[in-house]
C-alpha positions in Angstrom: 13.7 14.4 -3.7 14.0 12.8 -6.6 10.6 11.9 -8.7 10.1 9.0 -10.0 7.6 9.0 -12.1 7.5 9.6 -16.0 4.7 9.7 -18.4 4.4 6.5 -20.2 6.8 4.6 -17.7 5.0 1.7 -15.8 6.0 1.9 -12.1 4.6 -0.4 -9.0 4.3 1.6 -5.3 3.9 -0.5 -2.1 2.4 1.3 0.8 3.9 -0.3 3.9 1.8 0.3 7.0 4.4 1.1 10.1 3.2 1.6 13.6 4.4 5.4 13.2 2.8 6.0 9.7 3.3 4.6 6.0 6.3 4.1 4.2 6.0 4.5 0.8 8.0 2.4 -2.1 8.3 3.3 -5.7 9.7 0.1 -7.8 11.6 -0.9 -4.9 13.0 2.4 -3.4 12.2 4.3 -0.7 10.3 7.3 -1.5 8.5 8.9 1.4 6.9 8.6 4.6 3.8 9.6 5.9 2.6 9.9 9.7 -0.5 8.8 10.5 -3.1 11.0 10.9 -5.5 9.1 12.3 -5.5 5.2 14.0 -4.4 3.3 10.7 -6.8 0.5 11.5 -9.4 3.3 10.3 -7.9 3.7 6.6 -10.2 0.9 4.1 -10.4 2.6 0.8 -7.3 4.1 -1.5 -8.1 6.3 -4.1 -6.5 7.0 -7.6 -7.1 9.6 -9.9 -5.5 11.7 -12.9 -4.4 10.5 -16.1 -3.5 6.9 -15.7 -3.8 3.5 -16.5 -4.6 1.4 -13.3 -3.2 -2.6 -14.3 -2.9 -4.1 -10.8 -4.0 -4.1 -7.1 -2.8 -6.8 -4.6 -2.8 -6.7 -0.7 -0.5 -8.5 1.8 -1.7 -8.6 5.0 0.9 -10.1 7.7 -1.3 -11.5 10.2 -0.9 -11.5 14.2 -2.5 -14.8 16.0 -4.8 -12.4 17.0 -6.0 -12.0 13.6 -5.9 -15.5 13.0 -8.2 -16.0 15.8 -10.9 -14.1 14.7 -11.3 -16.1 11.6 -8.6 -14.0 9.3 -7.0 -16.3 6.5 -3.7 -15.7 5.3 -4.2 -16.1 1.6 -3.5 -12.7 -0.3 -6.0 -11.0 -2.0 -5.5 -9.9 -5.8 -7.8 -7.6 -7.8 -7.3 -6.8 -11.2 
């Protein structure tokens, strides 16, 4: 497996939630798949540890008709 992380070099990481697991993309390239160990809707936090500087987190949700009927909104949520 190619290690895309290098000290001092910025990177973008995305977690794509799929029915079978999380697909992890780094700088737009596939990195790894993680199979769900618990139902994915139980996941409600992200932990970042180690010597790094986090500059941006964003969430993008694709909403079904059910989500919209429950009052969810379409706008992405950004945290800085």
